[in-house]
C-alpha positions, 0 to 999 in steps of 0.5 A, a space after each residue: 039779071 034778076 037772079 044776080 040781083 037776088 043773090 046780091 040782096 041775100 048776101 047783103 042781108 046776111 052781112 047785115 044780119 051777121 053784123 047785128 048778131 055780132 053787136 048783140 053778143 059783143 063783147 064775148 071775150 076780153 077787150 083790149 085798150 091800146 095806149 101809146 104812152 107809158 103806164 102812169 101818165 095822163 092817158 094811161 090813168 084815164 084808160 084804166 078808169 074807163 076800162 074798169 067801168 067798161 068791164 063792169 057794164 059789159 061783163 068782160 075784162 078790159 085789158 090796158 096795153 101800153 105800146 109807147 114809141 114813135 109819137 104814138 104811131 106804134 100803138 096806132 098801127 097795132 090797132 089799125 091792123 087788128 081784126 075789125 071786131 071792136 076787141 082792140 081799141 086805141 086810146 090816144 090824143 089829138 097827136 093822132 091828127 098831127 102825125 099825117 102832117 108831121 111824118 114823112 110816111 106812116 105804116 097806116 092811113 090815119 084817115 082810112 084805117 081807123 074809125 073814130 068812136 068817141 071823144 073822151 075828154 077835152 084837155 086843158 092847156 094854159 099859156 104860162 110865163 116865168 115870174 122873171 118876165 116883166 109881163 103879167 098878161 097876154 097883151 103885155 107878153 105880146 107887146 114885150 115880144 114885139 119890142 124884142 123880136 127873136 129875143 124871148 124864148 118858149 119851152 117845148 116838150 116835143 116837135 110837132 106835139 099839140 103844145 108846140 103847135 099851139 104856141 106856133 099858132 099863137 106866134 102867128 096870130 099875134 105876129 111875134 117871134 119867139 125862139 123854141 127851146 126843147 125840153 124832155 118833159 113837163 117836169 124839167 120845163 116847169 123847173 126851167 120856167 121857175 128858174 127863169 131859164 125859159 120865158 114862156 110855154 104852153 103846158 097842160 093844166 094838169 102839170 102846171 096848175 100847182 105851180 100857177 096856184 103857188 105863184 111859182 110860174 104865172 098863168 096868162 091865159 087858157 088856150 081853148 075857146 071857153 074858160 077852164 073850171 080848173 083855173 076859172 080866173 084865167 081868161 081865154 086867149 080869145 078874151 085876152 088878146 086874140 078873138 077867135 083863138 081856140 086850140 086845145 088837146 083831147 083824148 079819144 077812142 078809135 077802132 079798126 076800119 071795118 068794125 060793124 057800126 053797131 059795135 062802134 055804137 055800143 062802145 060809144 054808148 058804154 063809154 059815154 055812160 062811164 064818163 058820167 060817173 062821179 069819180 071820173 068826173 071829179 078826177 078829170 076836173 082836178 086835172 083840167 079835163 072836161 068829159 065829152 062822150 061824143 057820138 062817132 059822127 061828132 068825133 069824126 068831124 072833129 078829127 077831120 077838122 083837126 087834121 086839116 088845121 094841124 096840116 096848115 100849122 105844120 106847113 106855115 111854121 115850116 116844121 121839118 118832116 120826121 122820119 
């Protein structure tokens, strides 16, 4: 028994040494950041900014690979099945926490096959209304919706995405009934709001701020617990009408399960440093994002809590499962 114990100890020590050695030499070849959306979008843009900083600080090329499709699940599956060595990183949104509840089945286990590394940014969302709607505040919109149950509508750019689920959270918290109207993206939805074809919507600050500031659509409240610096005069939903309301979006890094903790820590530390650079800070503030750079433990706790929250919302809203 003593000999067996000794062998186990030697093996464990060897594994620990190998992990430590790998972390010391990481990275020794190009690193790939897989983005589940097309080039030019908000996630891709941030990935390229961070990638440039990581390349400078770690001395290796950082390649951005766009793998759009299936609500982000194609990219997630690529990373989940990659070698657990830190050379393949997934950059995605909190749609990653929604997919397990929204899809009938996934080709990977979201809770077990991917390891949270760091939250990159907290992304601002804002509740807006058409200027054709006779409501200039959230309380007035709620009162109007209650006086006309099922007659007001709201625009959505995808079943089960963070914008849709945030609106469903608001409907339940406020006790109102509004009809969802689908649009193919933020641009046509903004156009419909301006034209008065849709009454309200939850939108990213990045794609609605210009129209709000120009008076083409009406900003009512931001959805997060704190006010957003990009729209400082807008109250939060919690301040305006529903205490405790908090729903936003985020972007974060994940790697394959089994990646040595030392390498996960190195990626997090270098990324957190990159997020503090003035050019990234300035650019993210403009689009309504707040940089974070959390620890793997902090991000894992957020991810777990979001999976539970969105599972509850999907069930309560009776959103049908996707194939």
